[in-house]
N, C-alpha and C positions, 0 to 999 in steps of 0.2 A: 438686650436679646441675644447680642455676640457671645457673652459668657456663658450665657443659657446652652448654645446651641454647641458650643466648644468641644465637650468631652465626645461629644458624638461625632462632629464634622470634621474637627482639626480647627486650628485659629484661622486658617486664609481663608477655607470654605464657608465656616461661618461667618467670618466678617461680608466674605460677600454676600451672602444669602441674605443676612441681615440688615446692608446697604442698599439690595435689591428689594428687599420689602418697604424697608423705610420710605424708597422712592416712589413704589406702587401706594403708598398710605399717603403719599401726598399729591402727585399727577394727576391718581382718579379722581379725588374730591374735585382737586382744583379744575379739571376736565367738564365734571357734572356740574361745579358751580357757573361754569362758563354758560353752559346751556341754559340753566336759571336764572342767570344774572340776564341775558338778553330777553328771556321771557319777562321776569320783572321791571327792565327797562323797556319793553312795549307797553306794559301796563302803565308805569309811571306817566309816559307820554300820551297814552291814551286819556287818562285821567285830568292830565293839565290841557287835553283840546277837549274834555267833556266827550269823549269816545269813550268803548267798552272795550277795545284791544282784542287781544287772543282771547277764545273763548269758544270754541268749537270743538278742537282735538285734545281729548282727554277731559277732565273734571276741571271746569273754570280755565280750559286750555292750556293745562302745564305740560302737555307733551307738545304744544306746535313747534319747539326749537326741537325737538327730537323727528318731526315729521318735515321740519325742513330741511335737516341735517340729511335727512333718507334722500328725500330728492336730489338735494347736491351730490350726493354720493353716487346716484345711477345716472347720473349725465354723464355725457361721453365728454373725457379730457381731452381737449386742442391744444396742441403745439403749434404755432406758425410756421409755416415753412421756412421761411427767412431767421427766424431765432434760434438761440443756441440751445439745442437741447438739452444738453447737462445742467447748465446753470439755469434756465429758465424753470424746470424742476427743482434744483436744488433750494430755490432763491426762498419761495413757500416754506419750504422743512427748516432751513436758519431760523427763518423768524418767529414760528411757532416753539422749536425747541428752546431760544433762547427764552421766549414767556414763561418756559418750565422752571430753566434750572438755576433762576435767582430763588428759587422759593427754598432752595437747600437750606438757607442761614436764616430763614425766618422763623424767629421762636414764636410757638402756638402756647406755651406753657412754662413754668418753670425748669422742667428738663423736656420741653416738648420740641427738640429742633432736630436735625437730619444732621446737620453739621455747624458745630458750634466753634466756630472758630474767630480767632483773634482780631481776623482783618474782614470779618462779614461784610461791612457796611462796604467798603474797598472791592470786595467781590461781587455787592451788586451792581455799582456803578460801572464794574468791566463788563458783566455779564449782560447789562442793559444797552451800551454801547455796542454792541456786536448787532444788534437790532439795525444799525444801519446799512450793514452789508445786506440782508435780504431783500432791503427796500431798494438799494442801490443795482444790486442785481438783477433783480426784476425787471426794473428799467432799461437796463442796458442788454439784458438776454434776450428780451422782446423786441431786438432790433425794430423799432418802431420810436417815431419822435417825440407822440403824446405822453406815453409812460416813461420816456427817457426825461423829457421836461418834467415831469411830473417828479421822477426819482429826485432827479438834482435839487427841488424844491423840497421836498422831504429832509432831505440831506441837512441842509443847508438850516431847515427848523429845527431837526432835533440835535443836531450839535451847538444851536444857538442856545438852547435852552438845557441842554445837559450841563453847558459852562456854570450857568446860578444855581444848578441844581447842586453843583459840585460843592459851590461857596456855601450854600444852604448847608449842606450836610457837613462843612468844616465847622460851621457854629453851633451843631447838635453835638459833633464831637468833642469839643472844645469844653462843652459843658458838663458832658460826662465825663470823659477823662479816658475813652476809650472806643475803639473800631466795633466793639463784638456788640452783637445786635442785644446780647441776654444782660450786658453791661448798660446799653443804654436804657433799657426799660427801666432795670433795679433804678438808676440814677434819677427816674422821676416820682419814685414811690414816696410822697408826702411832702413834696417839694414845697408847695403852695402853702403858706400858715402852716405847714405840718401836715398837712389833712390829703390835701386835693393832690393826686398822683398824675399830673396832665403839664407837660412840657410847654403845650400852645397858650397856657394862661400864666405864662411866666412874661413878664414885659420884655423881657429882653429876645426872648424867641418866638413871640406871638407874630411878629411882621414876618418873620422866617416862615412860620409855618403857613401865613397866607400865600407867601411868595412860592411856598415849593407845591402846595397845592394848584395853583395858575400854571405854574411851570409842569405839573405833572399832566395836567390836562393839553398842552403842547405837547409835551415829548409822544404821547400817545395818542395825537392829531384826533384828540376831540372837538367837539364844537365848544367854544367859537374858532379853534384854531384847524378845523379839518380843511386847510388848504390843500393837501395833497389828494383829496380824493372830491373837489369842488367839481362835482358832475358838470355844473352850468358853462365850466373853463375848461376842463380836463377829461371829459367824457366819464371815465372811473379812474384818473390818476394814472398810478403804475401799476394797477390792477387789471387795464384796461384789455390785456389776451390772455386774460386766465379764466378758464371754465370749471366747473365741476369740482373734486376736491382740494383742488391747488387754491383755486379763488376761496375755498372755504377757510383753507387753513391761515390765511390772512385775517380773515374775520375772527376767528378762532382764537389767534394770535394777538390780536388788538385786543379783544377782551381777557384775556389771560393778564396784559398788561394794565388794563386798568384796574382787574381785581388787584393784583400786583401792587400797584400804587396806592389801592386804597390800605391795605395792608400797610406798607411803609409808613403813610401818614400816621396810621393808629399807632405802630411802633415808634415811631420817630416823635409823635408831637403829643399821642394822648393817652400813653401809659402802656402801650401793647396788651397783654395779657393781665396788668395790673386792673383792680376795682376803679374806681373813679374817686373813691374816699378810701384811706389807708384805715379801714375800720375791721377789726378781726370778723367780724360775722360775716362780710362779705367774702372774704376769701375762700368760703364754702363752697361759694359757685365756682366751677372750674375756669379755669384763665380761658382756654380756648372760646368759653361762649362769650368773656367779656372783650377780646378781641373780634370777636365774629361780628358782635353787637355795634362796637366802632365802626368795623367795615362798612356795616350797611349804612351807619349814618354819611359816611363819607362818601359810599357808591349813590346815594340820594341825593349829595348835591351835585356829582356827577350828573346826573341823571336831571336834575331839575336845571343846570346850567345850560344844557344841551336840549332840553324843551323851550327854551326862553330867550337865548342869548341869540342875536343874529351873528354870522361870521365876520369875522375879520378881514380886512384888508391884508395882502400881504406884506405890503410897509407898514401896515399898524403891527403887524404881529414882531415883525424884526426890531422896529424900533422901540416895541414892548422888551425884547428880550434884551438886547445890547445897549439901550440907553437910559433904561429904568431899572429893570432887575440885576442886571449885571452890578452896575454901581452901587445899588442899594444893597446887595447880597456882600460886597466884597468890603463896604463901610462897616457891615453888621457883624463882619470877621474882626474887625480891629476895635470895635466896640464892647464885644464879647470878650473877648482875648485880654482888653485894658481893663475891664472889669473883674476879673480873673485875676490877672495880677495884684489888682488894689484891693481885693477882699481874701480869696481863697488860697493865694500864694505868697503875700503879702508878708515878707520878714523872712520868706522859706529859703 
């Protein structure tokens, strides 16, 4: 796109316009996907509970999320008198923005990626870790004890599971031999019996795919790890003092992070945009459709768990992260690296 516009705009302006268009082509569908994800999840919860779910606003209730968004948008934004006004309003913006910038390195197809950088996985780790700031600032700037307690709890939870996620990603990087997201996808091509393109079916990476999925639920504060918003204990957690669009940005950011984790699960362990079987006719289907189908499966698992699994206690949450997932993921780094030294790099 940059090359096509360079003769008319010059390289610098052409690069800027092309990058801006690329950002919009990712950000706008992601925001639309967030609205549809909320609708789909409510429908799934209703099905699990033998209810009908949203079915009034629009055909099949498809416009319910937009009606909810309009209602929130029209409400008054209330800032507590004792709050730090600037940080109070910046905090939800940070959370929502961080949820979007990580998509820059997600590959949607063989050449469909905004920034095909060699350290794409490190970029995602860095971007996702910034989400802690939005939570901490929300609790501190509210100048209220309950949001602050919840913000501390949320920060501890997010940091705890980021550690185990980091070691899981090291195992994937060792197997693929690259931090580049496209290379990680291509490294899965026909790796199982020379035909199946899934890391998750690799005996060495299968346990890590399960650890990553559960850690992703904890990282995004999803049930059964939604202790940062446990209404029975903390009113509404660090969001207690928020209203109107400031409150909505946290919900949008949460669902954007959930969709991002679905994409990461698909890219790292389920072949990303590759077809499930390395068979030539299947490559006629656009890679973005394969990626989207895999994301839907992972999203269904997220909704299924939320509808059926009871909430953990906080001590159980910490024990799972520090005493089970962290030692297990660290051990797996040694197992994967040892296996690679004995097989792939033996005698090199």
